[in-house]
N, C-alpha and C positions, 0 to 999 in steps of 0.2 A: 659553575653556579649551581647551588642546591636546587633540586626540583621541589623541595618542600616549601610551600608558601603560607604566609599568615592568612587567617580567615579574612582579614580586611582586604588583602590583595586579591584573593580569590573573588570576593564579592565585586570589587571594582572591575575585574577582568571578565565578569560574567556577561558583559555586554557585547560589543562588536568583536568578532574573532573567536568567540567561544560558543560551544554548542551543548545543549542538554542531551541526555541519553536518547530521548525520543527523536530529536532532530537528527542526531547522528545515525540512529537506526534507519530513518527514512532516507537519508542521503546515501547510505551504503547498502540498504536492503538486508541488513543483519538485525534480527529481533533484539530488543533490549535484554531479554532473558539470556540470549546467547552471548551478548557483550559482557554481561555480568559473569557468566560461566568462564569465558576466556580470561577475564580479569582475575578470577580466583585461581584458575589452573595455570595460566601462562604469564600473568601480569601484563597482558596486552588486551586492550589499551589501558594505560594507567591514568585515571582521572584526577583532576583537582576537585575540591569540594567547596560548595557554598557554606556559609555558617549554618544553614539549615541541614546540611549533610547531603544535599542533592549533588549528583555528579556533574562535572563540567569538563569539556574536552576542547583542545585547540583545533581550529579548522583543518590544520594539516593532517590530523588523524584520519580524515575521510579518505585521502589518497592511499594511505597505508592499509586501511581496512579493506578498501576495494581490491587492492592487490592481493591481500590475504584471501579474500573470498574467491577471487579468480583462480588462485593457485589450488585451493581446496576443491573447487569445481572441476579442475583438470586432473584430480586424483591424487594430489599430494596429501600427505598426512600432516596433522597438526605438529607432530614432533619434528617434521622436516622444515616447516616454514614459519612457525609462530615466533621464533626468536631471531629471524632474519631481519636485517635493516631493509628499509625500502629499496635502496639501490640494488641489493642482491635479489630481492623479490622481483623487481622489474626485469633484471637480467635473466632470472629463471623463467619468467613468463615469456620473454622474447625467445628463449630457446625452446620452450614447450609449444609455442604456437605452430600449428600445422602450416606447411608451405602454402603460400597464397592466401592464408586466412587474414581477414581484415582485423586490425587491432580493435578491441572493444573500447567503449568510451572511457572506462576507468583506467585503461592502460596507456592512453595516448600521452606521450611525453610532451612537455612544453605547452600543454593546453591549460588555461587558467582554471583552477579547481572550481567546480560548481557551474561552469559555463557550458551551454549546450553546444554540440558540434555545429559548424557553420550551416550544415544542411538542415538543421532544425531551428535556425534563427527565426523567431516570430511564429506565432501559432497559426496564422492564416495560411501561409504557404504550405505548411505541413498538413493542415486539415484539407486543403485543396488537393494535395497529392493522395491523401486517403480516399477522398471522394472519387478521384479519378480511378483509383484501383477498384473501388466498389462498383463504379459504373461499368467497368470492363470485366467485372467478376474475376479479378486477378487475385487469387488468394495469397500467392507467394509474395507479391508486392505489398499487399495490405498488411500481412503479418510482419514482413521485414520492416515496414515503416513503424509499426507499433513497437517492435523490439528496439529499434533505434531511439524512438521517443522515450521509452522506459529507461534505457541506458543513459541517454544524454540529458534528460530533463529531471529524472528522479520520479519516485512514485506519485507524490501529491500533484505535481504539475502535469505529469502524464495523464493521470486519471481525471483530474478536475479541469485541466486546461486543454487537453487534447481529446481523450476518449469521449467525455460527456458532450463537448461541442460538436464533435464529429457525428455522433449518433443523433443529436438534435438536428443537424443539417440533413442527415439521411431522412429523418422523419418529415422534415419540412419539404424536402424534394419529393417524397412520396405523396404527401398531401397535395402538392401542386401538380402532380402528374408527370414530373420530369424524370422520376425514377419509379420503378414498379415494385410490387410487393416482393418479387424475387431478389431485388437488390437489397431491400431492407432486411429480409431474412438472412441473406448471405452475409451482409456486414455484421449484423448482430451475432450470428453464429461464429464468425471469425474472432470477434472481440471477446465473446464468452469463452471460447477455447483458449485464447491468449491469457485471459484473467485466471482461468483454472490452472493453466500451466505455470504461470508466474507464482501462484500461491502454493503449489505443491511442495517445494523444498522447505518453505517456512512452516507449513502444516506438519511436516514430518518431524521438525525439530521443536515445535511448540511444547512448552511445559507449564504454561500459566493457567489461569482460571478458564472455565468453560463459558462460552457465549453461544447462544442459539441464534441462528440467522434465518429469517423467513420473510415471505410476503403474505399479505392477508388473503383470505378466500376470494377468488375471482381476479386476483392480480397476477397476470402471467408474465410481467416484465421483471427480469432478474438481473440485468446488467448492473444497476445500482447496488443490488444486494451482493453480487459477486465482488464489486469494488470494495464494499464494506468488509466482506469476509477476508479479502486479501489484506486489507489494512490491519484487521484484527490479528491475523496469523503473523504478519510481519512484526507485530508488537508482542508476540509470544503467547497470545491467547489460543486456546484450543477451541476451534470453531465446529459446532454441530450444525452443519448446513442442511436445513430442511427444504430450502428452495421455494419456488413460487407456489401460489394457490394452496396454502396450508390452512386447514381449519383451526380456528382459535383454540378450541379445546385441546387439539393435538400439540400446538405450540406450548401451551401451558403445562400439559402433562409431561412433555419431553423435558422442559426446563426443570420441573420438579424431580423427575427420575434421574436426570444427569447432574443434579446439584449445580445448575448454572448460576453464575453470578450476574449475568445480564442477558437480555433478549434484544436483538437488533432487528427492527422491522423497517423495510424500505417500502414506501408507498408511491406508486407512479401516479401521474395526473389522471389517468383513466380510472383510478380507484378512489379518487378524492371523495365522491359521494358515498356516504355511509362509513367512511374510514373512522370517523370519531367514535361512533357507537361500537364498532368492532374493537377499537383500541381500548375503550373503556371496559368492554367485556374481558379483553385479554388481561388488563391490569387487575381486574377483580379476581381472575382465576389464577394469577401468578402468586407464588409465595411472597410475603411482604418484603423480604430481603433481596429479591431479585430486581435489578434495575431494568427499566424499559427505555430503550433508545429508539428514536424515530428519525427517519431521514427520507429524502425524496421530495419532489415537487408537490406531491399530493398529501404529504404529512400534515395533519392539523396542528396548529400551535396551541400552547397553553393548556394542555390536558393534564390534570392533576396526576401525580405519580409517574410522570414520564418526562424525558428530556428530549427536546427536538434539536437536531444538529442541522444548521443551514448548509454546511458543506463538509467535505472530507477533512479539511484543515482543522475545523473545530473538533471533529471526532479524534483526529490524531493528537491534538493538544490534550484531550481528556485521557488518552491512553498513555501519555508520557509519565515516566516514573522518576 
């Protein structure tokens, strides 16, 4: 059967069973810019097209791309693996795995694609295990649970459905006196290290537009900002990460000097007071063509010249190409 389909067929099939390039990138951890490069150089993956020209991929592409990514992470070259069928890739991965190494989520045969491992079924048990690791100050167990959540649930569900609720529970326990400040700082530090580590390979490959990421002066909470920076890097953006507590004038000056297309500001609840005036000042100082994106529980709504994202899924949709 020919793989060339009419525009009408592609449009009808763009519903269940088909993924946009942005959704495929989030499911595999491969930035859209990299997927397009692979398509040009190796004809992998080969998309179908909507009448509008947007790419569409069958869901089975996820398993193949995850296997490709794992092979490349193990040191294989694109010339070695890009043209291999999935069965040969999985056989290669089985041979390359170190003795005693547990298979990664994307390699497990026979598991329904997109489903989380059974140990990750349901957010509450997973968050409870994270809390237990934080309570006992067990860095290894806490990091392992985060890695498993990332591999089994995917970026958006891991960040929004696990990391954010976990840190909320940590903060609530600290406020109630059942955990101390050392537990809160420990958990935040492990999560921050995990997010930086997860972002690094995407950051090194990113070739897209520049986005500046920062929090407002006086806002020292950066986990939300790190999550946004990770999502941007996964989508191929080059992130200029200025971090927490950054003066408004410095954010604006950096955006101008770097030729940024967007500035992403995360606002924690502790910075809610005065955030609107600071953001207005930032908007006035930014060049007109630079988009201003806001997120976080403390971000004010409906400020002219800015876009407020309620969650990471909304931002991810904005980044889809």
